[in-house]
C-alpha positions in Angstrom: -13.9 6.4 -12.3 -11.5 3.9 -12.3 -11.0 2.8 -16.2 -13.0 5.3 -18.3 -12.8 2.6 -20.7 -16.0 1.6 -22.3 -14.4 -0.9 -25.5 -13.1 -3.7 -24.9 -8.6 -2.7 -25.2 -7.2 -4.5 -27.5 -3.4 -6.7 -26.9 -1.5 -2.7 -27.8 -4.1 -0.9 -25.5 -3.7 -2.8 -22.1 0.1 -2.6 -23.4 -0.6 1.5 -23.6 -2.4 1.8 -20.7 -0.6 -0.9 -18.1 3.0 1.6 -19.4 0.9 4.4 -18.5 -0.1 2.9 -15.2 4.0 1.4 -14.9 5.6 5.1 -15.4 2.4 6.8 -13.2 3.3 5.0 -10.6 7.1 5.8 -10.9 5.7 9.3 -10.8 3.3 9.7 -8.4 5.4 8.1 -6.3 8.3 10.4 -6.0 6.9 13.7 -7.0 2.5 13.2 -4.8 -0.5 14.3 -6.3 0.5 18.0 -7.2 3.8 17.8 -8.7 3.0 15.0 -10.9 3.2 15.6 -14.8 1.3 14.2 -17.3 4.4 15.4 -19.8 6.3 13.2 -18.4 4.3 10.3 -18.0 3.2 9.8 -21.8 6.1 10.3 -23.1 7.7 7.9 -20.6 4.9 6.3 -21.3 5.3 6.6 -25.3 1.7 7.3 -26.1 -0.5 10.5 -25.7 -2.5 12.5 -23.5 -5.6 11.6 -25.7 -5.1 7.9 -24.4 -4.1 9.2 -20.6 -7.6 11.2 -20.5 -9.6 8.3 -22.5 -8.4 5.3 -20.0 -8.4 7.3 -17.2 -10.5 10.9 -17.4 -7.8 12.6 -15.4 -5.1 12.3 -13.0 -6.6 12.4 -10.0 -8.9 9.0 -12.0 -5.0 8.1 -13.3 -3.9 8.7 -9.6 -7.1 6.6 -7.9 -6.4 4.2 -10.6 -2.8 3.2 -9.5 -4.0 4.2 -5.4 -6.0 1.8 -5.3 -4.5 -1.0 -6.8 -1.6 -0.9 -4.5 -3.9 -0.9 -1.9 -5.1 -4.6 -3.5 -2.1 -5.0 -4.2 -1.0 -5.6 -0.7 -3.8 -7.4 0.2 -3.2 -10.0 -2.0 0.2 -10.2 -1.4 0.2 -10.0 2.0 -3.3 -11.4 3.8 -3.5 -11.2 6.7 -3.1 -14.4 9.6 -4.5 -13.3 12.4 -2.7 -16.3 14.1 1.0 -15.1 13.6 0.4 -11.1 13.6 3.8 -10.8 13.7 4.2 -12.6 10.4 1.9 -10.7 8.8 3.8 -8.1 10.1 7.3 -9.2 9.2 5.6 -10.0 6.0 4.6 -6.4 5.3 8.3 -4.9 6.1 9.4 -7.0 3.1 7.1 -6.0 0.8 7.9 -2.5 2.0 11.2 -3.3 1.3 10.1 -4.5 -2.3 7.7 -2.3 -3.3 8.5 1.5 -1.2 5.8 3.3 -4.6 3.6 2.1 -2.5 4.8 3.3 1.0 5.1 6.8 -1.0 1.3 6.7 -2.6 -0.1 5.9 0.6 2.0 9.3 2.4 1.2 11.2 -1.1 -3.2 10.4 -0.6 -2.8 11.9 3.5 -0.9 15.1 2.6 -2.8 16.1 -0.5 -6.0 13.7 0.2 -7.7 12.8 3.8 -5.1 14.3 6.0 -7.3 13.4 9.0 -9.9 9.7 9.4 -9.6 7.0 7.0 -7.5 6.5 3.7 -9.7 5.6 2.1 -13.9 7.0 1.9 -14.1 3.2 1.0 -12.3 1.7 4.8 -14.3 -0.7 5.7 -14.2 -2.1 2.2 -10.0 -2.7 2.9 -10.6 -3.6 6.3 -13.8 -5.7 7.2 -11.7 -9.2 6.6 -8.5 -8.0 8.1 -11.1 -6.7 11.3 -13.0 -10.7 11.4 -10.2 -11.8 11.5 -8.1 -10.7 14.4 -11.8 -10.4 16.4 -12.1 -14.6 15.7 -8.3 -14.9 16.8 -10.2 -12.7 20.6 -12.6 -14.7 20.6 -10.0 -16.9 20.6 -8.1 -16.8 23.1 -5.5 -16.2 20.6 -4.9 -12.7 20.7 -5.2 -9.5 23.6 -8.6 -7.8 23.7 -9.4 -4.4 22.1 -10.4 -2.5 19.4 -9.6 -4.7 16.6 -9.2 -1.5 14.1 -6.3 0.1 16.5 -5.1 -3.7 17.9 -5.1 -3.8 12.9 -3.6 0.0 12.8 -1.1 -1.1 16.1 0.9 -3.4 14.1 1.2 -1.6 10.0 2.4 1.2 11.9 5.2 -1.6 13.5 5.2 -3.6 10.7 6.5 0.2 8.5 9.5 1.2 11.2 11.6 1.4 8.5 9.9 2.1 5.8 9.5 5.3 3.5 7.6 6.8 6.0 9.9 6.1 9.1 10.8 9.8 10.0 14.5 8.1 12.1 15.0 6.1 8.8 14.0 4.6 6.1 15.5 1.0 5.1 16.6 -0.4 1.9 17.0 -4.1 0.0 20.7 -2.1 -1.0 21.0 -2.5 2.7 23.7 -6.6 3.8 20.5 -9.1 4.8 21.9 -9.0 8.9 20.4 -6.2 8.6 17.1 -7.2 7.4 17.2 -10.1 9.4 17.8 -8.0 13.0 15.1 -6.3 12.6 12.7 -8.2 11.3 13.3 -10.3 14.7 13.3 -7.5 16.2 9.7 -6.8 14.6 8.2 -9.9 15.4 9.0 -10.0 18.2 7.6 -7.6 19.7 4.8 -7.4 18.1 4.8 -11.3 19.7 4.3 -8.6 23.1 2.0 -6.4 21.8 -0.7 -8.6 20.5 0.0 -11.8 23.1 -3.1 -12.2 25.8 -3.4 -11.3 29.2 
């Protein structure tokens, strides 16, 4: 499914596969699933279509490998801390600054694949640990009552206020550090107020 390779890759094969993933991440982030071009990807990755299809099966399989990898990456790089959801939101803000392509991939998946409902088929696999953490914080009285999923969605949405999907303003790493500090402070205080018990 995500990787079509049946036999172990050589070190050269691993490098080629990674080049494809790196180039395709930029291609899909910029052009979406329908607009991405395999010819551009293989040319920039210095490989050929046979290798790409051998590794990923199809253009959609390549997108899936990149997209699901990006979701896993955010969970690993920015793990939830339900004891401090405001800090989690700020760390998400920072990750979106570092890797705006990850948010763009999710946006294309929403636009081209799933206009409503969960963004992925197996949302519980990605959300269960986060929802349990929020429910535990609620049980401990440190987070307001309410549906843990709705609270998680609200905190994530707040963290994306200045991300590439903002319909008001998309921030970038090139802006002055004081602009980011101002936003982080506002985000932290706002999330603290939203999730405070009582």
